[in-house]
C-alpha positions in Angstrom: 21.8 3.3 9.7 22.5 0.0 11.3 24.5 -2.5 9.2 21.6 -4.9 9.5 19.7 -3.0 6.9 21.8 -4.0 4.0 24.4 -6.4 5.4 25.2 -9.4 3.2 27.8 -11.6 3.1 28.6 -10.7 -0.3 30.0 -13.5 -2.6 33.1 -14.5 -4.2 34.1 -13.8 -7.6 35.9 -16.4 -9.9 37.5 -15.8 -13.4 38.7 -19.1 -14.7 40.6 -19.0 -17.9 39.1 -15.7 -19.2 40.4 -14.5 -22.6 38.7 -11.7 -24.7 39.5 -11.2 -28.4 38.4 -8.3 -30.4 38.9 -7.8 -34.2 42.7 -7.4 -34.4 43.5 -7.4 -31.0 43.4 -9.4 -27.5 42.1 -7.5 -24.6 42.6 -10.2 -22.2 45.4 -13.1 -22.6 44.3 -15.4 -20.1 43.0 -14.4 -16.6 42.6 -16.5 -13.4 41.5 -14.5 -10.7 39.5 -15.1 -7.2 38.1 -12.2 -5.2 37.1 -13.3 -1.7 33.6 -12.7 -0.7 33.5 -9.2 1.5 36.5 -8.0 0.0 37.6 -4.6 -1.5 39.4 -5.5 -4.5 41.0 -2.9 -6.8 42.2 -3.7 -10.5 44.9 -0.9 -11.1 46.2 -0.3 -14.6 47.0 2.1 -17.6 44.6 2.9 -20.0 44.0 -0.2 -22.6 45.5 -2.8 -20.0 42.1 -4.7 -19.9 40.9 -3.8 -16.7 37.7 -2.3 -17.8 37.0 -5.2 -20.4 37.4 -7.4 -17.2 34.8 -5.5 -15.3 32.3 -5.6 -18.2 32.7 -9.3 -18.7 31.9 -9.7 -14.9 28.8 -7.4 -15.5 27.7 -9.3 -18.5 28.0 -6.4 -20.9 30.6 -8.3 -22.8 30.9 -12.0 -23.5 34.4 -13.8 -23.0 35.9 -15.5 -25.9 36.8 -18.3 -23.4 36.7 -18.9 -20.0 34.1 -18.9 -17.2 32.6 -16.4 -14.6 31.5 -17.9 -11.2 29.8 -15.5 -8.8 29.3 -17.1 -5.4 30.0 -20.2 -7.1 27.5 -20.2 -9.5 28.3 -20.1 -13.3 26.8 -16.7 -14.7 29.0 -16.6 -17.9 25.9 -17.0 -20.2 23.4 -15.0 -18.0 22.4 -11.6 -19.0 23.4 -8.7 -16.9 20.0 -8.2 -15.1 20.1 -11.7 -14.0 23.3 -11.3 -12.4 23.5 -10.4 -8.5 25.7 -7.4 -9.7 25.3 -3.9 -9.7 27.8 -1.1 -11.4 28.4 2.5 -10.2 29.9 4.3 -13.2 31.9 7.7 -13.4 28.9 9.4 -15.1 26.6 8.7 -12.1 23.6 8.4 -14.6 20.8 9.9 -12.3 17.6 10.8 -13.7 17.3 14.4 -13.7 13.5 14.8 -13.5 13.3 12.4 -10.2 14.1 13.3 -6.9 17.2 11.9 -4.9 14.8 9.6 -3.1 13.2 8.5 -6.4 16.3 7.9 -7.9 17.4 5.4 -5.1 14.2 3.8 -5.1 13.9 3.4 -8.9 15.5 0.0 -8.8 13.5 -1.2 -6.1 10.2 -0.5 -7.5 11.1 -1.9 -11.2 11.5 -5.4 -9.3 8.4 -5.0 -7.3 10.4 -4.8 -4.0 8.0 -3.9 -1.0 8.5 -0.6 1.0 11.1 0.6 -1.7 10.7 4.5 -0.6 11.4 3.1 2.9 14.6 0.9 2.0 15.5 3.9 -0.5 15.5 6.3 2.8 17.6 3.9 4.5 20.1 4.0 1.7 20.3 7.7 2.0 21.1 7.4 5.4 23.9 5.1 4.8 25.6 7.7 2.6 24.4 10.8 4.9 22.0 12.3 2.5 18.6 11.6 4.0 18.2 15.4 4.6 18.5 15.9 0.8 15.7 13.4 -0.4 13.4 15.9 -2.2 16.3 17.5 -4.0 16.9 16.9 -7.7 20.4 15.7 -9.0 21.1 19.2 -10.6 20.9 20.8 -6.9 23.8 18.4 -5.6 27.6 18.5 -5.7 29.4 15.9 -7.8 30.5 14.2 -4.6 26.7 14.3 -3.3 25.6 12.8 -6.7 28.3 9.9 -6.6 27.0 9.1 -3.2 23.3 8.9 -4.4 24.6 6.6 -7.2 26.2 4.3 -4.7 23.3 4.1 -2.2 21.3 3.3 -5.5 23.3 0.4 -6.3 23.7 -0.6 -2.5 20.1 -1.0 -1.8 19.5 -3.5 -4.5 21.5 -5.6 -2.2 23.8 -7.1 -4.9 26.4 -9.8 -3.9 29.0 -8.0 -5.9 29.1 -4.3 -6.4 31.3 -3.2 -9.5 32.8 0.4 -9.3 34.5 1.9 -12.8 36.5 4.7 -12.2 33.6 6.0 -9.7 35.6 8.8 -8.7 37.2 10.0 -11.7 34.9 13.3 -12.4 36.0 14.6 -8.8 38.4 17.4 -7.7 41.4 16.0 -5.5 40.1 16.9 -2.3 36.7 15.6 -2.8 38.1 12.3 -4.4 40.3 11.8 -1.2 37.1 12.3 1.0 35.3 9.8 -1.2 38.0 7.3 -1.0 37.6 7.0 2.7 33.7 7.1 2.8 33.5 4.4 0.0 36.1 2.3 2.0 33.6 2.9 5.4 30.3 2.1 3.4 32.0 -1.1 2.2 32.9 -2.3 5.6 29.4 -1.4 6.8 27.5 -3.4 4.3 29.8 -6.3 3.8 29.4 -6.5 0.1 32.4 -7.6 -2.3 33.5 -4.5 -4.2 35.5 -5.0 -7.4 36.9 -1.4 -8.2 38.4 -0.7 -11.4 40.9 2.3 -11.8 44.2 3.7 -13.0 44.8 5.9 -10.0 47.5 4.2 -7.8 46.7 6.3 -4.6 42.8 5.5 -5.0 43.6 1.9 -5.1 46.2 1.8 -2.2 44.0 3.9 -0.1 40.6 1.5 -0.3 41.3 -1.9 -1.4 42.4 -4.8 0.9 44.1 -6.3 -2.3 45.3 -4.6 -5.4 45.9 -6.6 -8.9 48.2 -4.5 -11.3 47.0 -5.2 -14.9 49.3 -4.7 -18.0 48.6 -5.7 -21.5 45.6 -8.1 -20.6 47.4 -9.8 -17.7 47.9 -9.5 -14.0 51.5 -8.5 -13.4 51.4 -8.7 -9.6 48.7 -9.1 -7.0 48.6 -8.6 -3.0 48.0 -6.1 -0.4 48.8 -2.4 -1.3 52.1 -2.4 1.3 53.1 -5.6 -0.3 52.8 -4.3 -3.9 54.8 -0.9 -2.9 57.4 -2.5 -0.7 58.4 -5.6 -2.8 57.2 -5.1 -6.5 58.2 -7.9 -8.7 58.3 -6.4 -12.2 59.9 -3.1 -13.4 56.1 -2.1 -14.7 54.8 -2.7 -11.2 57.5 -0.9 -9.7 57.2 2.1 -11.6 53.5 2.1 -12.1 52.7 1.8 -8.3 54.6 4.8 -7.1 58.1 6.3 -8.2 61.4 4.0 -8.3 65.0 4.2 -8.5 66.0 1.3 -10.9 69.6 0.2 -11.7 71.0 -2.6 -13.8 73.7 -4.3 -11.7 76.1 -7.5 -11.8 75.9 -10.0 -9.2 79.3 -10.6 -8.1 78.7 -13.0 -4.8 76.7 -14.0 -2.1 76.4 -15.3 1.5 73.3 -17.2 3.2 70.9 -14.4 3.1 72.3 -11.7 1.0 73.4 -10.9 -2.7 76.3 -8.6 -3.4 76.7 -6.9 -6.8 78.5 -4.1 -8.6 77.1 -0.9 -10.2 79.8 0.8 -11.6 82.5 1.2 -8.8 80.1 1.0 -6.3 78.8 -2.1 -4.3 75.4 -2.9 -3.9 73.6 -5.5 -1.5 70.2 -6.8 -1.2 68.3 -9.6 0.7 68.0 -12.7 -1.3 64.3 -12.9 0.0 63.8 -9.2 -1.5 65.0 -10.5 -5.1 63.1 -12.3 -7.7 66.5 -13.4 -9.5 69.9 -13.8 -8.1 72.6 -14.4 -10.8 74.2 -12.7 -13.8 72.9 -9.0 -14.6 69.7 -7.9 -12.6 67.5 -5.1 -12.4 67.3 -3.7 -8.7 65.4 -0.7 -7.3 64.8 1.4 -4.2 62.2 3.9 -3.7 63.1 7.7 -3.5 61.8 8.2 0.0 64.2 5.4 1.4 67.3 7.2 0.3 69.2 10.0 2.5 71.3 12.8 1.4 75.2 13.3 2.7 77.4 16.1 2.3 80.4 13.8 2.5 81.0 10.1 1.9 79.8 8.3 4.8 81.4 5.6 6.7 81.1 2.2 5.3 78.8 0.2 7.1 77.5 -3.2 6.7 73.8 -3.3 5.5 74.2 0.1 4.0 74.3 1.0 0.2 76.3 4.2 -0.9 76.5 5.8 -4.2 78.4 9.2 -5.1 79.6 11.7 -5.4 76.8 13.1 -7.4 75.5 16.7 -8.2 71.9 17.9 -7.1 70.6 19.0 -10.5 67.0 19.5 -9.3 65.1 20.8 -6.4 61.4 20.5 -5.9 59.9 21.8 -2.7 56.3 20.3 -2.5 55.4 21.0 1.2 55.5 17.7 3.0 58.9 16.7 1.1 61.5 18.3 -1.1 62.3 16.2 -4.0 65.9 16.1 -5.3 67.5 14.9 -8.4 71.0 13.7 -7.8 73.2 13.0 -11.2 76.6 11.2 -11.9 78.1 9.8 -14.9 78.5 6.5 -12.9 74.9 6.0 -11.7 72.8 8.2 -13.9 70.2 9.9 -12.1 68.5 9.1 -9.0 65.7 10.8 -7.0 65.6 11.4 -3.3 62.5 12.4 -1.4 63.4 14.2 2.0 60.7 14.7 4.3 60.4 18.5 5.7 61.5 18.1 9.5 63.2 21.6 9.2 62.6 25.0 7.7 63.9 25.1 3.9 65.7 22.5 1.8 68.4 20.3 3.7 70.5 20.7 0.3 70.8 23.0 -2.8 71.2 23.0 -6.4 74.8 22.3 -7.6 75.8 20.8 -4.4 78.0 17.6 -4.4 76.3 14.8 -2.3 76.5 11.1 -1.9 73.4 9.2 -1.1 72.7 6.1 1.1 69.9 3.4 1.8 69.5 0.1 3.8 70.2 -2.7 1.8 66.9 -4.2 3.5 65.0 -1.4 1.4 66.4 -2.7 -1.9 64.2 -5.0 -4.2 65.3 -7.0 -7.3 63.1 -7.5 -10.4 62.1 -10.3 -12.4 62.8 -8.5 -15.7 65.9 -9.6 -17.5 67.8 -6.4 -18.5 69.2 -7.9 -21.6 65.9 -9.2 -23.2 63.7 -6.2 -21.8 66.0 -3.5 -23.0 66.1 -2.1 -19.5 68.4 0.8 -19.2 71.2 1.1 -16.5 70.1 5.0 -15.8 67.6 5.6 -13.1 66.7 8.8 -15.1 65.2 6.6 -17.8 63.0 4.4 -15.9 61.7 7.7 -13.9 60.6 8.9 -17.4 58.9 5.6 -17.9 57.0 6.0 -14.8 56.0 9.5 -15.9 54.7 8.4 -19.1 52.7 5.6 -17.5 50.9 8.2 -15.2 49.9 10.5 -17.9 48.3 7.6 -20.2 
């Protein structure tokens, strides 16, 4: 199918001063957000953070307590859902079981009196590569195929904005990953603005141009996936988007570009440009895959941070990498992810090791350790990370 069939410039979405209060709690505190036309935008966060409420406000399924919703510059805050240039794809597919796939896709077009609705529906099925199944019923399709039908049904209506509410949540892992790539390809093909709500960090990072990490009714940080991963600004973002080793350190000095700090008896350096705070007690972090294991203490080297000695207290072989836990009274526990470039693990349980990483890979977070209760041990923050993922 050629791009001209469904091509549209999409529309930008603006949320201005949005608040949503329910009896007894506030779902959204104060939200200002602009999503550029034609972009794939992901709203990422744990259960209860306000992301689904935000999507429902855009769809018109909820009314804001305060604020304005603008689509393509037009104020739609008071418009009914069916009057908004929006379509939503839900996790549940919501296909009509008694209709064929083709009839399902054409349903919305027929309801609106669009000419050649069946022809447009066939083009929609071609877009999701299911034209050969046009006469089948939904029950004859797999979960992934049903999701593609639901997507085709939404796209043929040519909405300016397509809302995706955990659309891949019901699929198994392999199919979910396949659909992530297909969704991204379709978005690029049709040029619509996609707003994707998910709690799955990999899903958000795989598909979105821009990710907004939401927590307790507000956006903690927003940017390109690689920016959020490499340079998180808060403890929540560092732990929700991937895993992090976090430490509380005391800043001891600085030069033009670098901060120097103490962690127990060890010295830690980081670039000023990679830290949200530059004095006193601060929380710093490094991703587990940035760390290297050493049998002996490495020679001191400018721009390299070293911790040790520590004991390997856990080894988990997961195929592409081996995950080590290194424990020490001086720095708690750190996680090290080592890529498996040789046969078998590079280190063994109970072995004494040192760990090192480049100062360039260290990040300094906004959180004040004294006011947030941030602990010094990397282990405790890793536990917080796991809890966040289970929610």
